[in-house]
C-alpha positions, 0 to 999 in steps of 0.5 A: 520535483524539479531536482528529480527531473534534472536527475532524469536528464542525466539518466538517474531514476529509481524504481522500486528501490533500483537505482537506474542510470541509463535513462538518458538519452533514452532507456531500454524499455525491456531491461531489468537493471536489477538482474540484467535480463532483457525481455524479448521485445519482438515476441507475441506478448502471451508467449512471454511469461511474466512469472519466469525470472529466467526470462524476464528477470524481476518483471516489476522493474521492467513494467514500472518504468513503462508506467511513464511516472518519470515522464510525468515528473519531467512534464510537471517540472516543465509546467513549474519552470518552462524549461524546454529541456524537460519537455524535450526529454518527455518528447523523446521518451514517449516517442521511443516507447511508441516506436518500440512497442508494436501492438501485441509485441512484448511484455508491455501489452501483457497486463491490463493494469499496466495499459491503464496506469500508462493512459493516465500518465499520457493524459497528464503529460499532455495536460502538463505540456499544454503551454509547450508549442510542440505538444500538439505534434507529440499527441493529437497530430501524431498518427503513432500516438493515436494509433497506440492510444486506440490499441490501448483502449481497444484491449481494455474495453474487450478484455477486462480483468475478471474472476479472481483477478477482478480486484485493483487491476480492474479498477486500474484498467477502467480508470485508465480507459475512462481518463483517456476517453474523457481526455482524447475523445477522438474515436468512434467508440469513445462514448461507448467505451467511456460509459463502459469504463464509468459503469465499471468504476461505479460498480467496483468502487462499491464492490471493492470497499467495505462500508467503513471505507477500507479497501476489501483487499485489506492491503493498505498500499492498495487502499492508497492505489485505488483511492488514487485511481478513483480520484484521478478518474473522478477529477477527469470526469468533472473536468470533462463534463462526464461526472462519475456520479454519487457512488464513486463520490461516496466510495472516495469519501469513505476511503478518505475518511478511513485514511484520516481516521487510521493515520498516526500522528505523522499521517502514516498508515498501517502496513497491513498486507502487500504493498508494492508502491503502486501509484496512479499518477506521479507528479512529485519526486516520490510517493512518500507524502501520498496519504497527505496528498490524498486526504487534502485532494479528497477534502477539496473535492468532497469536503473534509470532516472536522475531526480530520487531522491537519494536513501539511502543505500539499505536494504538486499533485495535490495542488494540481488535483485540487485546482481541478476540483469542482466544489459543491459536491459534498457527501452527506452522512460522513462520520461526526467523530473519528472512527476507531473501529472498521466493522467488517474489515476487522481493524481497530485502532487503539490510541492515546493522544496526550497534549504533552506526550507522544501519541501511542498508536496500536493497530489490531487485526481481526478481519477476514484474510483477504479478498476474492478466492485468491486473497492475492495480497493478504499476509498470514497475519490474523490477530497481529498488532502494530504499535507506534509511539510518536509515529515511530514504529516500535512493534512493526509490520515487516512489509512486503519486499518482493513478489515473484523473484525470490520465492523464499523471501516472498514466503517469509514476508507474508508468513505468520512468524514475520508478524507480531502474532502467535504461531502454533506447531510451526504452521502458518495460520493460512495455508499458501498455494502460490505467491499470490494465492491461498489454499486455506484462509484463517477467518478472524473476528472481533469479540470485544471492544471498549473505551476506544474514544475515551476513558483510561482504558481502551480494549480489543479482543479477537479471535481466529480459526486458522488453527482449527485444522490442527490435531488437536484443533485450536483457536487463538484469542488475543486481548490488547488493552491500552492503559492511557494513564499508565502509558502501557499496553498489555497483550494477552494471548490464549489458545482455546482447545484441548491438548498441547501445542508448540508455539512461537510468539513473535515481536518485530521491532521497528528499524529505529529501535535499539534492544537489550534483551535480559532473560524475559525483559527487553529494554527498548530505545529509539531517537525522538527529536533531539533526544531519546525515548524508551520503553520496557517490554516484559515478555511471557516467562513461560517461553524461552526468548531469543534476539534475532537480527538479519538472520538468513536461515531460518529467516528473522529480523528483517524489515522492508521499508519499501518494495525491493528493499529489506534491512536488518532489524530486531525480532524477538522470538519466544518458543515453548508449549501452550495448552488451554490453560495457558495465558501468555502476557506481554506488557509494553510500558512507555516512558512518560517523558515529553516528546524528544527528551531524555529522562 
């Protein structure tokens, strides 16, 4: 984190995959460095359309810097080193932002989620700079800061997100408002605002979380974001004498238990749905180790389950959060054993953990499409699978890549053909009506599971109705079997209904996997430790198979490791026709060599 802060002193910082070099001495808060466009800074905020790239460029780039995560990195580095240059740069950037962003002028007042996250950053900058003699002059003795703080709180209290936008945005708004009211209780309305924000958090923590602990948006990146928001709010409440109460603690415990249960051997999570690297608080160089940090912090706050995986040494954020955690608030009725099935969320994990062989991990999806009427962060990925071997992605979810700026790529990365599932008649399972909305949603359900915790074979079966709109109507049914003794995974796809349909069966390989396709057999290899591992992928012979890598038209063979970045990878597409008698069988046979060895 100190190296990252030293880079900021030189002007260097990366937001959403875009490398910036213009942060010193202070940045242009209205510039999108990716497109070179500058957002109007004097126009009334609602006169600036954040979804018009011709005006704002990539609005995510503009907003992200003004969440002030780089300022919390500077402040954390000051705490660790006592080097005043870090505090002075943090001071300069905050004063610059407050000076240039008059109330309701410009884009930074447009979105409540941005205000909420910014308040969390300001709260923590003040905490981290507490040992700096000039901190009071920057914050409590600074009329401009006090005025800007009040304006943020006023807007969040008066205009919370509602309707189809009452998702993670609403939690971010309430968390930021609650944290700031706890840390800066300076205004006559502060107590009432704090209680209102707390009530929202108590309600939404339950409303937006499945009993299994998965977030109802069914987008793993947002599960992490919401868990961070609830944790930072709960810790601030405990520290200030305003605990949020049992509803929030139970939600945090359920979400942490779900994360610990879903994680692969390297604590990596599924890549389901959208993810834009949103974080509630950044105190480290990046969010790469976020899940270990979250699990460790939740364990300190609420107690850890005996079956939780080992968590490596925490990062700066986890260490500071854990130091704030008040003990003795353990949550009862936690899972006694590691869950493998997540109820209404429709997620099932098939897993083979062997003492001498690499873990085989498979996520199966037969849940609802998304949350609320828009299902904003859902992908058309019903019955898709992800498969990993020793933490290496073998069959990979493609990720997100972008939101508004490149409509064609937005459509591809959330399409059915971009996921490891079956497409019929060239149609997506769910029908999009915009970059963050769906006109018709496929509904999936689990129809059978067995052997998840032990035994030679673990099995899942799911079905979805997304193709019931076709003529003739059809349903897709998939069965996945993990044979732990044979180290093999078998996928069977059936189309239920009368008549014949054209189909495309897709398998997208992770970026580390090399592929040699010969007819219907693909030989796969990837680096593992000091050696290599491999697998054989036997594909359905009834389909014609092609290998695609980095194709632009039609798109295929792409993987997004992080928001704003896409890289070529191998996609295998099988095309043909299916009817009610067809059974498409795919088998993945893994090497039985030990970790990181050559056979």
